[in-house]
C-alpha positions as CSV (number, residue, x, y, z in Angstrom):
1,M,-25.0,-0.4,34.2
2,R,-24.6,1.3,30.8
3,E,-27.6,1.6,28.6
4,K,-27.3,0.0,25.1
5,V,-27.5,1.9,22.0
6,Y,-30.7,1.7,20.1
7,F,-31.9,3.1,16.8
8,P,-35.1,4.9,15.8
9,S,-37.6,2.9,13.8
10,D,-37.8,5.4,10.9
11,P,-36.3,3.4,7.9
12,E,-34.2,6.4,6.6
13,L,-32.7,7.3,9.9
14,F,-32.2,3.6,10.8
15,G,-30.4,3.0,7.5
16,Y,-28.1,6.0,8.1
17,F,-27.1,4.8,11.6
18,K,-26.7,1.2,10.4
19,T,-24.0,2.4,8.0
20,M,-22.2,3.7,11.0
21,L,-22.0,0.1,12.4
22,P,-20.7,-2.1,9.6
23,S,-20.6,-5.9,9.9
24,T,-16.8,-6.1,9.5
25,I,-15.4,-3.5,11.9
26,L,-16.9,-1.6,14.8
27,F,-15.5,1.1,17.2
28,S,-17.0,3.7,19.4
29,L,-18.6,6.5,17.5
30,P,-20.7,8.5,20.0
31,V,-22.7,11.6,19.2
32,I,-21.4,14.3,21.5
33,P,-23.2,17.6,21.8
34,P,-21.2,20.7,20.7
35,N,-21.3,22.3,24.1
36,S,-20.2,19.2,26.1
37,T,-17.4,19.6,28.6
38,W,-15.0,17.1,30.2
39,S,-13.3,17.0,33.6
40,V,-10.0,19.0,33.3
41,C,-8.4,16.6,35.7
42,G,-7.7,13.2,34.3
43,I,-7.8,9.8,35.9
44,T,-4.8,7.5,35.3
45,F,-6.3,4.5,33.6
46,A,-3.1,2.7,33.2
47,N,0.5,3.5,34.3
48,Q,4.0,2.3,33.5
49,I,3.8,-0.6,35.8
50,S,1.1,-2.3,33.6
51,I,1.7,-0.8,30.2
52,G,5.5,-0.1,30.2
53,S,7.1,3.1,28.9
54,R,6.1,5.5,26.2
55,P,2.6,4.1,25.4
56,R,1.3,5.3,22.0
57,G,-1.1,2.8,20.5
58,I,-4.7,2.8,21.9
59,F,-8.0,1.6,20.6
60,I,-11.5,1.3,22.1
61,D,-14.1,-1.0,20.5
62,H,-17.9,-0.7,20.5
63,R,-18.1,-2.8,23.8
64,D,-15.8,-0.2,25.5
65,T,-12.9,-2.7,25.6
66,V,-9.7,-0.6,25.8
67,Y,-6.8,-2.1,23.9
68,I,-3.3,-0.7,24.6
69,A,0.0,-1.7,22.7
70,D,2.7,-2.4,25.4
71,H,5.8,-2.5,23.1
72,T,8.0,-2.7,26.2
73,H,6.8,-6.1,27.3
74,R,5.8,-7.1,23.7
75,R,2.1,-7.6,24.2
76,V,-1.4,-6.0,23.7
77,L,-3.4,-5.5,26.9
78,A,-7.2,-5.3,26.9
79,W,-9.5,-4.0,29.6
80,S,-13.1,-5.1,29.4
81,E,-15.8,-2.8,30.7
82,K,-17.4,-5.7,32.6
83,N,-14.1,-6.6,34.2
84,N,-11.6,-4.1,35.7
85,N,-8.8,-6.6,35.3
86,H,-7.0,-6.8,31.9
87,H,-5.9,-9.7,29.9
88,Q,-3.0,-9.8,27.5
89,I,-2.3,-11.0,24.1
90,S,1.4,-11.9,23.8
91,T,3.2,-10.9,20.6
92,R,6.6,-11.8,19.3
93,E,7.7,-8.2,19.0
94,L,6.0,-4.8,18.5
95,F,7.2,-1.7,16.7
96,D,7.6,0.9,19.5
97,R,5.3,3.4,17.7
98,T,2.8,0.9,16.4
99,A,-0.8,1.9,16.0
100,L,-3.6,-0.5,16.9
101,F,-6.8,-1.6,15.3
102,V,-9.4,-4.2,16.4
103,T,-12.2,-5.6,14.4
104,V,-15.7,-6.6,15.6
105,N,-14.6,-10.3,16.0
106,G,-11.6,-9.4,18.1
107,D,-8.9,-9.6,15.4
108,I,-6.0,-7.3,16.4
109,Y,-3.9,-5.6,13.8
110,V,-0.5,-4.3,14.8
111,E,3.0,-3.8,13.3
112,N,5.6,-6.4,14.1
113,G,8.9,-4.9,15.3
114,D,11.1,-7.6,13.8
115,Q,10.6,-6.4,10.3
116,E,9.9,-2.9,9.1
117,G,6.4,-2.3,7.9
118,R,5.2,-5.9,8.6
119,I,1.5,-5.8,9.6
120,E,0.2,-8.9,11.5
121,K,-3.3,-10.0,12.5
122,W,-3.7,-11.7,15.9
123,R,-6.8,-13.8,16.4
124,I,-8.3,-14.4,19.8
125,G,-6.4,-17.2,21.5
126,A,-3.8,-17.4,18.7
127,T,-0.2,-18.1,19.7
128,S,1.3,-16.5,16.6
129,G,0.3,-13.6,14.3
130,E,-0.8,-14.0,10.7
131,P,1.1,-11.8,8.2
132,V,-1.2,-9.4,6.4
133,E,1.2,-7.2,4.3
134,T,4.7,-5.7,4.5
135,F,4.8,-2.0,3.6
136,P,7.9,-0.1,2.5
137,G,8.2,1.6,5.9
138,N,6.9,1.7,9.4
139,C,3.2,2.4,9.8
140,F,2.7,5.3,12.3
141,G,-1.1,5.1,11.7
142,L,-3.4,2.2,11.1
143,F,-7.1,2.1,10.2
144,I,-9.6,-0.2,8.6
145,D,-12.7,1.3,6.9
146,I,-16.1,-0.2,6.5
147,R,-15.1,-1.8,3.1
148,N,-12.2,-3.6,4.8
149,H,-9.5,-1.5,3.4
150,L,-6.4,-1.3,5.6
151,Y,-4.7,2.1,5.7
152,C,-1.1,2.7,6.7
153,S,0.6,6.1,7.1
154,I,4.3,5.7,6.3
155,R,5.9,8.6,8.0
156,E,9.3,8.4,6.4
157,K,7.9,8.0,2.9
158,H,5.5,10.9,3.4
159,Q,2.4,9.0,2.1
160,V,-0.6,7.1,3.2
161,V,-1.3,3.7,1.4
162,K,-4.1,1.2,1.5
163,I,-4.7,-2.4,0.6
164,M,-7.9,-4.5,0.3
165,L,-7.9,-7.1,3.0
166,D,-10.6,-9.3,1.2
167,S,-8.6,-9.5,-2.0
168,N,-5.9,-12.0,-2.9
169,N,-4.0,-9.2,-4.6
170,K,-2.4,-7.3,-1.7
171,S,-0.6,-4.7,-3.9
172,F,-1.2,-1.2,-2.1
173,A,-2.4,2.0,-3.6
174,V,-1.1,5.5,-2.6
175,V,-4.2,7.5,-1.4
176,A,-2.4,10.6,0.1
177,G,1.0,12.2,-0.3
178,T,3.8,11.5,-2.8
179,R,6.4,8.8,-2.1
180,N,9.8,10.0,-0.9
181,S,8.7,13.6,-1.5
182,S,7.7,15.8,1.4
183,G,6.1,19.2,1.0
184,S,3.4,21.6,2.2
185,G,1.2,21.6,-0.9
186,S,-2.3,20.3,-0.9
187,D,-1.1,17.0,-2.5
188,K,1.9,16.6,-0.2
189,L,2.4,15.3,3.3
190,N,5.3,15.7,5.7
191,R,5.9,12.9,8.2
192,P,2.2,11.8,8.6
193,C,1.2,9.9,11.7
194,G,-2.3,9.1,12.8
195,V,-5.2,8.5,10.3
196,F,-9.0,8.1,10.5
197,V,-11.5,7.2,7.8
198,D,-15.2,8.1,8.1
199,V,-18.1,6.2,6.6
200,Y,-17.9,8.3,3.5
201,F,-14.3,7.2,3.0
202,S,-12.9,10.6,3.6
203,L,-9.4,10.2,4.9
204,Y,-8.2,12.4,7.8
205,V,-4.4,12.6,8.3
206,A,-2.4,14.1,11.1
207,D,0.2,15.8,8.8
208,S,2.7,16.1,11.7
209,G,5.6,17.8,9.9
210,N,3.2,20.5,8.4
211,N,1.5,21.1,11.7
212,R,-2.0,20.5,10.3
213,I,-4.8,18.0,9.8
214,Q,-5.6,17.2,6.2
215,V,-8.7,15.5,4.8
216,F,-8.7,13.8,1.5
217,L,-12.1,13.1,0.1
218,S,-12.7,9.7,-1.5
219,G,-10.8,9.6,-4.8
220,E,-9.1,12.9,-4.4
221,S,-5.3,13.4,-4.3
222,N,-5.4,17.0,-3.1
223,G,-6.2,17.4,0.6
224,I,-8.1,20.2,2.5
225,T,-6.7,21.6,5.7
226,V,-9.4,21.3,8.4
227,A,-7.2,22.1,11.5
228,G,-3.9,24.0,11.9
229,G,-2.1,26.7,10.0
230,G,-4.8,29.2,11.2
231,V,-7.8,27.0,10.4
232,P,-10.2,27.3,11.8
233,N,-10.3,30.8,13.5
234,G,-6.5,31.0,14.1
235,L,-5.8,27.5,15.4
236,E,-2.1,26.6,15.4
237,L,-0.9,23.1,16.0
238,Q,2.6,21.8,16.8
239,Y,3.3,18.3,15.5
240,P,-0.2,16.7,15.7
241,S,0.1,13.0,16.0
242,G,-3.4,11.6,16.4
243,V,-6.9,12.4,15.1
244,I,-10.3,10.9,15.5
245,L,-14.0,11.9,14.8
246,D,-17.2,11.5,16.6
247,A,-20.5,10.9,14.9
248,S,-21.1,14.6,14.5
249,N,-17.9,15.0,12.5
250,M,-16.2,16.9,15.3
251,L,-12.4,16.4,15.2
252,Y,-10.4,15.5,18.3
253,V,-6.7,16.2,17.8
254,A,-3.7,15.1,19.9
255,D,-1.6,18.3,19.6
256,N,1.6,16.5,20.5
257,Q,4.2,19.1,21.2
258,H,1.6,21.6,22.6
259,H,0.8,18.8,25.2
260,R,-2.9,19.2,24.7
261,V,-6.1,17.8,23.1
262,V,-8.2,20.1,20.9
263,R,-11.7,19.7,19.7
264,V,-12.3,21.2,16.3
265,G,-15.5,22.0,14.5
266,S,-16.3,23.5,11.1
267,N,-15.7,27.2,12.2
268,S,-14.3,27.0,15.7
269,F,-12.1,25.0,18.0
270,R,-11.9,24.5,21.8
271,C,-9.0,23.2,23.9
272,L,-10.1,20.3,26.1
273,F,-7.0,19.3,28.2
274,G,-3.5,20.7,28.7
275,C,-4.6,24.1,27.6
276,T,-1.5,25.8,29.1
277,E,0.6,24.2,26.3
278,K,3.2,23.3,29.0
279,S,4.2,19.8,29.8
280,G,3.7,18.3,33.2
281,S,2.7,15.2,35.2
282,A,-0.2,16.6,37.2
283,S,-3.6,15.2,36.5
284,S,-4.6,18.2,34.5
285,Q,-1.4,18.1,32.4
286,L,0.0,16.1,29.6
287,Y,3.5,15.4,28.4
288,Y,3.5,14.8,24.6
289,S,-0.1,13.7,23.9
290,Y,0.3,11.1,21.2
291,S,-3.1,9.6,20.5
292,V,-6.7,9.9,21.7
293,G,-9.8,7.7,21.7
294,F,-13.2,7.7,23.3
295,D,-15.7,5.1,24.5
296,S,-19.4,4.9,23.8
297,H,-20.2,7.2,26.7
298,G,-18.0,10.0,25.3
299,H,-15.2,9.6,27.8
300,L,-11.8,10.5,26.3
301,Y,-8.6,8.4,26.7
302,V,-5.3,10.0,25.9
303,A,-1.9,8.3,25.4
304,D,0.2,10.6,27.6
305,E,3.4,9.5,26.1
306,W,6.3,10.8,28.2
307,N,4.3,10.5,31.4
308,D,4.1,6.8,30.7
309,R,0.4,6.6,31.3
310,I,-3.1,6.5,29.8
311,Q,-5.2,9.3,31.1
312,K,-9.1,9.1,31.1
313,F,-11.1,12.3,31.1
314,N,-14.8,11.7,31.9
315,I,-17.5,13.7,30.1
316,D,-19.5,16.0,32.3
317,I,-23.0,14.9,31.4
318,D,-24.6,17.6,33.6
319,S,-23.0,20.3,31.4
320,C,-25.1,19.3,28.4
321,D,-28.3,21.1,27.8
322,C,-29.3,19.0,24.8
323,M,-29.9,15.3,24.3
324,D,-28.0,12.9,22.1
325,H,-28.9,10.2,19.7
326,L,-32.4,11.6,19.0
327,E,-33.6,11.5,22.6
328,I,-37.4,11.9,22.2
329,Q,-39.4,13.7,24.9
330,T,-43.0,12.6,25.3
331,S,-43.9,16.1,26.5
332,T,-45.6,18.2,23.8
333,N,-43.5,21.3,24.7
334,A,-40.3,19.9,23.1
335,V,-39.4,21.9,20.0
336,L,-36.9,20.5,17.4
337,T,-34.3,22.7,15.8
338,T,-32.0,21.5,13.0
339,E,-28.7,22.5,11.4
340,Q,-29.6,20.9,8.1
341,T,-30.3,22.7,4.9
342,T,-33.5,20.8,4.3
343,M,-36.6,21.0,6.4
344,Q,-37.3,18.5,9.2
345,S,-40.8,18.0,10.6
346,W,-42.0,16.3,13.7
347,S,-45.7,15.7,14.3
348,T,-47.4,14.4,17.4
349,E,-50.5,12.5,16.9
350,N,-53.0,11.6,19.6
351,P,-51.6,14.0,22.2
352,S,-53.4,12.1,24.9
353,S,-51.5,9.0,24.1
354,S,-48.4,8.2,26.2
355,T,-46.4,7.1,23.1
356,P,-46.2,9.8,20.4
357,S,-46.1,8.8,16.7
358,V,-43.1,10.5,15.0
359,S,-42.3,11.0,11.4
360,L,-39.0,12.3,10.0
361,Q,-38.6,13.7,6.4
362,G,-35.8,14.9,4.3
363,L,-32.9,13.3,6.2
364,V,-29.6,14.1,4.5
365,S,-26.1,12.8,5.2
366,H,-24.2,14.0,8.3
367,A,-27.5,14.8,10.2
368,K,-27.0,17.1,13.1
369,L,-30.1,17.1,15.3
370,K,-30.7,18.8,18.6
371,F,-33.6,19.7,20.9
372,R,-34.5,23.0,22.5
373,Q,-36.6,22.3,25.5
374,Q,-39.0,24.6,27.2
375,P,-38.4,25.2,30.9
376,Q,-39.5,22.2,32.9
377,A,-38.6,20.2,35.9
378,P,-34.9,19.1,35.9
379,Q,-34.5,15.6,34.5
380,P,-31.2,13.6,34.2
381,S,-29.6,13.7,30.8
382,Q,-28.8,10.6,29.0
383,I,-26.2,10.0,26.2
384,Y,-28.3,7.6,24.2
385,F,-31.8,7.4,23.0
386,V,-33.7,4.8,25.1
387,P,-37.2,4.0,23.8
388,T,-40.2,2.8,25.8
389,S,-39.6,-0.7,27.0
390,C,-41.0,-3.2,24.5
391,S,-42.8,-6.4,25.4
392,N,-40.5,-8.3,23.0
393,G,-37.1,-7.7,24.7
394,T,-35.2,-7.9,21.4
395,N,-37.3,-5.3,19.5
396,I,-36.4,-1.7,19.5
397,G,-38.0,1.5,18.2
398,M,-40.8,3.8,19.3
399,T,-43.4,1.3,18.0
400,C,-41.3,-1.8,18.9
401,N,-41.4,-3.1,15.4
402,T,-37.7,-2.9,14.6
403,P,-35.7,-6.1,15.3
404,G,-32.8,-5.2,17.7
405,T,-30.7,-8.3,17.8
406,L,-27.1,-8.3,16.9
407,C,-27.8,-10.5,13.8
408,D,-30.5,-8.1,12.6
409,L,-28.5,-4.9,13.2
410,W,-25.1,-6.0,11.9
411,S,-25.8,-8.9,9.5
412,P,-22.3,-10.2,10.4
413,C,-22.4,-13.6,8.7
414,R,-20.7,-13.6,5.3
415,N,-20.9,-16.0,2.4
416,N,-24.6,-16.8,3.0
417,G,-24.0,-17.9,6.6
418,T,-26.9,-18.0,9.0
419,C,-26.7,-15.8,12.1
420,V,-27.9,-17.1,15.5
421,N,-28.1,-14.8,18.5
422,N,-26.9,-16.1,21.9
423,D,-25.8,-15.0,25.3
424,D,-28.9,-12.9,25.8
425,N,-28.3,-11.0,22.7
426,N,-24.7,-10.1,23.7
427,D,-23.1,-12.4,21.2
428,Y,-23.8,-14.3,18.0
429,N,-22.7,-17.4,16.1
430,C,-22.7,-18.0,12.4
431,T,-23.8,-21.3,10.9
432,C,-21.6,-21.6,7.8
433,L,-22.1,-23.4,4.5
434,P,-19.9,-26.3,3.7
435,H,-16.3,-25.3,3.3
436,F,-16.7,-22.0,5.1
437,D,-15.6,-21.3,8.7
438,G,-14.6,-18.5,11.1
439,K,-16.6,-16.3,13.4
440,Q,-18.4,-14.6,10.4
441,C,-17.9,-17.5,7.8
442,E,-15.1,-15.3,6.3
443,T,-12.7,-18.2,5.8
444,D,-13.2,-19.8,2.4
445,N,-11.9,-23.4,2.4
446,R,-13.6,-24.5,-0.8
447,P,-11.3,-26.6,-3.0
448,C,-12.4,-24.7,-6.0
449,K,-12.5,-20.9,-5.7
450,K,-12.8,-18.1,-8.2
451,N,-9.1,-18.0,-9.1
452,T,-8.1,-21.6,-8.2
453,C,-7.6,-22.5,-11.8
454,L,-6.6,-19.5,-13.9
455,N,-6.9,-21.1,-17.3
456,G,-8.7,-24.3,-16.8
457,I,-11.5,-26.2,-15.0
458,C,-11.3,-27.0,-11.3
459,N,-12.6,-30.3,-9.9
460,Q,-13.6,-31.1,-6.4
461,T,-10.2,-32.4,-5.5
462,S,-8.6,-28.9,-6.3
463,N,-6.9,-30.3,-9.3
464,C,-7.1,-28.3,-12.5
465,T,-7.8,-29.5,-15.9
466,C,-5.9,-27.0,-18.0
467,A,-7.1,-25.7,-21.3
468,A,-5.1,-26.3,-24.4
469,G,-1.8,-24.6,-24.3
470,W,-1.7,-24.1,-20.5
471,E,0.1,-26.0,-17.7
472,G,1.0,-25.7,-14.1
473,T,-0.8,-26.4,-10.8
474,R,-3.2,-23.6,-11.4
475,C,-2.8,-23.5,-15.1
476,E,-0.9,-20.3,-14.7
477,R,1.7,-20.6,-17.5
478,R,1.7,-21.4,-21.1
479,I,3.2,-24.5,-22.5
480,D,6.7,-23.9,-24.1
481,Y,6.4,-25.8,-27.4
482,C,9.9,-24.7,-28.5
483,V,11.5,-27.1,-26.0
484,N,11.4,-30.0,-28.5
485,A,11.4,-28.0,-31.7
486,T,14.3,-27.3,-34.0
487,C,14.6,-24.2,-36.2
488,Y,17.3,-24.3,-38.9
489,N,19.5,-21.6,-40.3
490,N,19.7,-19.7,-37.0
491,A,15.9,-19.0,-36.9
492,V,14.2,-18.0,-33.7
493,C,11.5,-20.2,-32.3
494,R,8.4,-18.5,-30.9
495,S,5.9,-20.5,-28.6
496,L,2.3,-19.8,-29.4
497,L,-0.9,-20.9,-27.7
498,G,-1.0,-24.6,-28.6
499,N,1.8,-24.4,-31.2
500,Y,5.0,-22.7,-32.2
501,T,6.6,-21.0,-35.2
502,C,10.0,-20.5,-36.5
503,E,10.9,-16.9,-37.5
504,C,13.5,-16.9,-40.3
505,L,16.2,-14.3,-40.3
506,S,15.7,-13.2,-43.9
507,D,13.8,-13.9,-47.1
508,S,16.5,-16.3,-48.2
509,Y,14.9,-19.0,-45.9
510,S,11.5,-20.4,-45.8
511,G,9.6,-23.5,-44.6
512,R,8.1,-24.7,-41.3
513,H,11.6,-24.8,-39.7
514,C,13.3,-22.4,-42.1
515,E,15.0,-25.4,-43.7
516,I,14.4,-24.3,-47.3
517,V,17.1,-22.0,-48.9
518,A,16.3,-19.8,-51.9
519,K,18.0,-20.7,-55.3
520,K,19.5,-17.3,-55.6
521,F,21.1,-17.6,-52.3
522,I,22.5,-21.0,-53.2
523,V,24.2,-19.5,-56.4
524,Y,25.7,-16.7,-54.3
525,Q,27.0,-19.3,-51.8
526,S,28.6,-21.4,-54.7
527,V,30.3,-18.4,-56.3
528,C,31.7,-17.3,-53.0
529,K,32.9,-20.8,-52.2
530,S,34.7,-21.1,-55.6
531,F,36.6,-17.8,-55.1
532,A,37.5,-18.9,-51.6
533,Y,38.8,-22.3,-52.8
534,I,41.0,-20.6,-55.5
535,A,42.5,-18.2,-53.0
536,I,43.2,-21.0,-50.6
537,I,44.9,-23.1,-53.4
538,A,47.1,-20.1,-54.5
539,M,48.3,-19.4,-51.0
540,A,49.0,-23.1,-50.4
541,S,51.0,-23.3,-53.7
542,V,53.2,-20.3,-52.7
543,V,53.8,-21.7,-49.3
544,L,54.7,-25.1,-50.7
545,F,57.1,-23.6,-53.3
546,V,59.0,-21.7,-50.6
547,I,59.3,-24.8,-48.5
548,V,60.6,-26.9,-51.4
549,M,63.2,-24.3,-52.3
550,D,64.5,-24.0,-48.7
551,A,64.7,-27.7,-48.4
552,L,66.9,-27.9,-51.6
553,K,69.2,-25.1,-50.5
554,Y,69.7,-26.0,-46.8
555,C,69.3,-29.7,-46.9
556,F,70.9,-30.7,-50.2
557,G,73.1,-27.7,-50.9
558,S,71.5,-27.3,-54.3
559,D,70.6,-23.7,-55.0
560,L,68.8,-23.6,-58.4
561,T,68.7,-19.8,-58.4
562,R,72.4,-19.1,-57.6
563,S,73.6,-18.4,-61.2
564,E,70.6,-16.3,-61.8
565,L,71.2,-14.4,-58.6
566,E,74.9,-13.8,-59.5
567,R,74.0,-12.4,-62.9
568,I,71.5,-10.1,-61.4
569,R,74.1,-8.9,-58.9
570,R,76.6,-8.1,-61.7
571,E,74.2,-6.2,-63.6
572,K,73.3,-4.1,-60.5
573,R,77.0,-3.4,-59.9
574,A,77.6,-2.5,-63.6
575,K,74.8,0.0,-63.4
576,K,76.4,1.5,-60.4
577,R,79.9,2.2,-62.0
578,K,80.5,5.5,-64.0
579,P,82.6,5.2,-67.3
580,V,86.1,6.9,-67.5
581,I,87.3,8.3,-70.8
582,Q,91.1,8.7,-71.5
583,R,92.4,10.5,-74.6
584,F,96.0,10.3,-75.9
585,T,97.6,13.0,-78.1
586,Y,101.0,12.6,-79.8
587,V,102.9,15.9,-80.1
588,N,106.0,16.6,-82.5
589,A,105.7,13.3,-84.1
590,I,107.4,12.9,-87.6
591,P,104.7,11.9,-89.9
592,S,105.1,9.3,-92.5
593,S,105.6,10.5,-96.0
594,G,102.4,11.7,-97.4
595,Q,100.5,10.8,-94.3
596,T,99.4,12.7,-91.3
597,I,99.9,10.6,-88.3
598,S,97.1,11.2,-85.9
599,K,96.2,8.7,-83.4
600,R,93.5,8.8,-80.8
601,K,93.1,6.0,-78.5
602,E,90.2,5.8,-76.1
603,T,90.2,3.3,-73.4
604,A,87.4,2.7,-71.2
605,V,88.2,1.5,-67.8
């Protein structure tokens, strides 16, 4: 039977480990010694018969229940540590590369295969999934941090986004990468896959297309390469698709196209399985290692994608020469060494006593503690710190003064619910206040919530009494007072809070409805109208005269202008003729006596 995980009684150390186990989510996070080894030959945990082809999504919770996404048969399978047989949660459809995440109350988050980017939550015993969010692309990685933020790595958009699950506003924020823009810069990603978020909200991304693992510190848009591209110590990756961390911040990378799993520290790395970098189906080989996870013992599970199986590699406990989770030795020859920058001190009081009194000072974040033991008789190693048995079975700690129930350790009940332990401290129930329900009293059914009435007062029947100027079921829109208002002279009506106004087009209009016209504008209008009337009368007279004349001419044969027209024509013809001058001269004529006959006659023809 597996030993349970306990925490030391020191308040600072207890507080640190308690942050590792939040009340909303919980997954295996063991402290594994740096020099631990695993069996190089894996055990087939599940094969194609039970999980279908190309398994990729795998998750192991704090109870060592193994969840596997079987997209072939459209279901999620779960193996409990207490029962070798699995049970299934049927889903309508699964995205063939869906990741998997399970919360402490058993809610399963997967991507639905019917619609791209649609994330659903399946509750225990549910027959249908609840829609959570639809992202603008398939999620190749899913994770939920301790603040209940859901992370999704959208491979084809080259970005990682997140949403707040507890908020009514489900708009997502980009936390890594640039949308639709791939690259190898510190602020870029290229086809990201698996993601992991630690308790300090640092985001680890398997930047598959760039063959590296990037970490984005909380609030930072530029990432730091922690594995791949020669970091650390010459490590080269080939399309890493999965990444997880243990409690000592050691990375475990599924190096997909190198068909191996690599453990990465701050300054070194070590290949764990498939170290020949050649694919195969033997127990010591992998064929496209897609994702990796471990249980609370430290055993590693690998999604061996093209071998259609899940391989389990057991940790070799006998290979560890140090103790995990602050394993305290009662012998006085145990000497503590530390990798912290501040001093740690252990003091043993009353050496003759069988239970030493221990004090710890100067604990800092990411504590990395280990023991160096003096030679002594061989003793079996344990992965977890197990204190001396307490008379009160629910208390833990070296002095048995720390409550060890689930309710005390996790404080799982929300919204002021009361936690009650049951099933011999293996489970709990929450007694919720009125209008709250759910495993953790997380469902708020109150008729009046914070945002039930946006601009009004909510009563206990969930009806809203809207403030002046607002209307709607939730008082969400302003009343349009322009519906029944009339603005004259082409004025524009503007609805205000509780009233309206007419905006006149110019200074020529005034009044509540722009109905008053300025005197100057009236004079201008009168003058313009007068000229317009005169022009109209003139044109009408000309048209009438033409009509009358045509009627007299063609209907009555009377053309009053005929004689005048003839005269005008004659004058025009006369002007066109040129005059001809004729001169007659009489030669040898006998003149009259005393007279000279000379005659000139001019005739004009």
